[in-house]
C-alpha positions as CSV (number, residue, x, y, z in Angstrom):
1,M,4.7,46.1,98.0
2,E,8.0,47.3,96.6
3,I,7.3,49.5,93.6
4,H,9.8,50.4,90.8
5,Y,9.0,53.4,88.6
6,F,10.3,53.9,85.0
7,D,9.8,56.7,82.5
8,T,9.7,54.2,79.6
9,L,9.7,50.5,79.2
10,P,8.9,48.2,76.2
11,S,6.7,46.2,78.6
12,T,6.3,46.2,82.3
13,Q,5.4,42.5,82.3
14,T,8.4,41.5,80.2
15,Y,10.7,43.5,82.4
16,L,9.2,42.0,85.6
17,I,9.4,38.4,84.3
18,E,13.0,38.8,83.4
19,A,13.8,40.5,86.7
20,L,12.2,37.7,88.7
21,R,13.9,35.0,86.6
22,T,17.4,36.6,87.2
23,K,16.5,37.3,90.9
24,R,17.1,41.0,90.5
25,L,13.6,41.4,92.0
26,T,11.5,39.2,94.3
27,A,7.8,39.1,95.0
28,P,5.9,41.0,96.2
29,V,6.9,43.7,93.8
30,A,5.5,46.0,91.1
31,V,6.9,47.7,88.1
32,V,5.3,50.9,86.7
33,A,6.0,52.8,83.5
34,A,4.9,56.2,82.5
35,E,5.2,55.1,78.8
36,Q,5.0,51.6,77.3
37,T,6.0,50.9,73.8
38,E,5.5,47.1,73.4
39,G,3.0,46.2,76.0
40,I,1.5,42.7,76.1
41,G,-2.2,42.1,75.9
42,S,-4.4,39.1,75.6
43,R,-3.8,36.6,72.7
44,E,-0.4,38.3,71.9
45,N,-2.1,41.6,71.2
46,R,-0.2,44.8,72.2
47,W,-1.1,47.5,74.6
48,E,0.9,50.6,74.2
49,G,0.5,54.2,75.2
50,G,2.0,57.4,76.4
51,K,2.0,59.4,79.6
52,G,-1.3,60.0,81.3
53,N,-2.3,56.4,81.2
54,L,-1.6,53.5,83.6
55,F,0.8,50.7,82.8
56,F,2.0,48.4,85.5
57,S,2.7,44.8,86.4
58,F,3.1,43.2,89.8
59,A,4.0,39.8,91.3
60,L,2.6,38.1,94.3
61,R,3.6,34.8,95.9
62,L,0.9,32.2,95.8
63,E,0.9,32.0,99.6
64,D,0.1,35.7,99.8
65,L,-3.1,35.3,97.8
66,T,-6.5,34.6,99.3
67,P,-6.6,30.8,99.6
68,D,-10.0,30.4,97.9
69,L,-8.8,32.1,94.6
70,P,-9.1,29.9,91.5
71,L,-5.9,30.7,89.7
72,S,-7.7,30.2,86.4
73,S,-9.8,33.2,87.3
74,A,-7.1,35.5,88.6
75,S,-7.7,38.0,85.8
76,I,-11.3,38.4,87.0
77,Y,-10.2,38.9,90.6
78,F,-7.5,41.5,89.9
79,S,-9.6,43.3,87.3
80,F,-12.7,43.5,89.4
81,I,-10.8,45.0,92.3
82,M,-9.4,47.7,90.0
83,K,-12.9,48.2,88.6
84,E,-14.2,48.9,92.1
85,I,-11.4,51.5,92.6
86,L,-12.2,53.2,89.3
87,A,-16.0,53.2,90.1
88,N,-15.3,55.8,92.8
89,Y,-14.5,58.2,90.0
90,S,-16.5,57.0,87.0
91,E,-19.8,55.2,87.6
92,D,-19.9,53.8,84.1
93,V,-16.9,51.4,84.5
94,W,-17.6,47.7,84.3
95,L,-15.7,44.4,83.8
96,K,-16.4,42.4,80.7
97,W,-15.7,38.7,81.3
98,P,-13.0,37.8,81.9
99,N,-10.4,40.6,81.8
100,D,-11.5,43.7,79.9
101,L,-12.4,47.0,81.6
102,Y,-15.1,49.0,79.8
103,S,-16.6,52.4,80.1
104,F,-20.1,52.2,78.7
105,Q,-19.6,50.1,75.5
106,H,-15.9,51.1,75.0
107,K,-12.9,49.1,76.1
108,I,-10.5,51.2,78.2
109,G,-8.2,48.7,79.8
110,G,-7.3,45.0,80.3
111,T,-5.5,42.6,82.5
112,I,-3.3,39.6,81.8
113,T,-2.0,37.1,84.3
114,K,0.8,34.5,84.2
115,K,2.0,31.9,86.8
116,I,5.7,31.3,87.1
117,D,6.7,28.7,89.7
118,R,5.2,29.9,93.0
119,V,4.6,33.4,91.8
120,L,1.6,34.9,90.1
121,L,2.2,37.9,87.7
122,C,-0.5,40.4,86.7
123,G,-0.1,43.1,84.1
124,M,-2.6,45.8,83.6
125,G,-3.0,48.7,81.2
126,I,-5.7,51.4,81.5
127,N,-6.4,54.4,79.3
128,L,-7.0,57.0,82.0
129,Q,-6.6,60.1,79.8
130,K,-5.4,59.2,76.3
131,N,-6.6,56.8,73.7
132,A,-4.2,54.0,72.9
133,N,-4.4,50.9,70.6
134,K,-7.7,52.1,69.0
135,F,-9.4,51.9,72.5
136,E,-11.1,54.7,74.3
137,A,-10.0,56.5,77.5
138,L,-11.8,57.3,80.7
139,N,-10.7,61.0,80.6
140,L,-10.2,60.9,84.3
141,N,-8.2,63.7,85.9
142,I,-6.6,61.5,88.6
143,E,-3.0,60.9,89.5
144,R,-1.6,57.6,88.5
145,D,0.3,57.1,91.8
146,F,-2.8,57.9,93.8
147,L,-4.8,55.3,91.9
148,L,-2.0,52.7,92.3
149,N,-1.8,53.2,96.0
150,R,-5.5,52.7,96.4
151,Y,-5.3,49.5,94.3
152,F,-2.4,48.0,96.2
153,E,-4.1,48.9,99.5
154,A,-7.1,47.0,98.4
155,L,-5.0,44.0,97.4
156,K,-3.2,44.0,100.7
157,K,-6.6,43.4,102.4
158,R,-6.8,40.1,100.5
159,P,-10.5,40.1,99.7
160,S,-11.8,36.6,99.3
161,W,-12.7,35.2,95.9
162,K,-16.2,34.6,97.2
163,E,-16.6,38.3,98.1
164,V,-15.2,39.5,94.7
165,F,-17.1,36.9,92.7
166,S,-20.5,37.6,94.4
167,K,-20.3,41.2,93.2
168,F,-19.0,40.3,89.7
169,A,-21.8,37.8,89.3
170,I,-24.3,40.6,89.6
171,E,-22.5,42.7,87.0
172,F,-22.1,39.8,84.6
173,S,-25.4,40.6,82.9
174,A,-23.5,43.4,81.1
175,S,-21.2,40.8,79.6
176,R,-24.1,39.0,78.0
177,E,-24.4,41.7,75.4
178,T,-20.8,41.0,74.2
179,F,-18.7,38.3,72.6
180,A,-15.6,36.6,73.9
181,N,-12.7,35.0,72.0
182,I,-12.9,31.3,72.8
183,L,-10.0,29.4,71.2
184,G,-9.9,31.8,68.3
185,I,-13.7,31.9,67.8
186,Y,-15.8,34.8,68.9
187,K,-18.8,33.5,70.8
188,S,-21.8,35.3,72.2
189,L,-22.1,35.4,75.9
190,N,-25.8,35.9,75.8
191,D,-26.7,32.3,77.0
192,A,-23.4,31.7,78.9
193,I,-23.8,30.3,82.4
194,L,-21.4,31.7,84.9
195,Q,-19.9,29.2,87.3
196,E,-18.7,29.8,90.9
197,D,-15.0,29.4,89.9
198,G,-15.4,32.1,87.2
199,S,-15.6,29.8,84.3
200,L,-18.5,29.7,81.8
201,I,-20.7,27.0,80.3
202,I,-21.1,27.9,76.6
203,D,-22.7,25.4,74.2
204,N,-22.5,22.7,76.9
205,E,-18.8,23.2,77.3
206,R,-16.9,24.7,80.2
207,V,-14.7,27.6,79.3
208,Y,-12.1,29.0,81.7
209,S,-11.1,32.6,82.0
210,L,-7.3,32.0,81.5
211,R,-5.8,35.2,80.3
């Protein structure tokens, strides 16, 4: 994975999308910023923050992904792999369906994915040491680059969706105590039925984890 580091960027995802479209960069590639001023979150929310936190986006070719990955659940896949890395340093970290990283009952990070032609982009922001965007921080004394290296090493092994999902399914019980924004409406996940492709059945309707 080729990694490009910046002191400050408005958004690692915006930068990477433009670089791919103009062919300045090609997948597989990652962009990392020490500071992010206009980060993109789910539903056009913003994820900003200063040094000490983790802001990065990466792009992978579809053929480099595990073949059983449902693209609609890519956020679950990439987020849960990061959650497992973080769990080595903070046992209280868990993934709320479909793309929010939590510590106890507090959101500390999130993931957003986007498909462009034959490339899948993933952007991730995690409050490691400092609060940002009203969210809490893990307060982990861990080097950003060390964490990134461990994450990309895990991705390189291409764990199957079946493997990742089987572990997330056990953890999904924590999400039942929460609500999810479904087409602009916050719905309880208490009675949601998790499907093998990462989607949910809520009120007899299938909801996909597109983020």
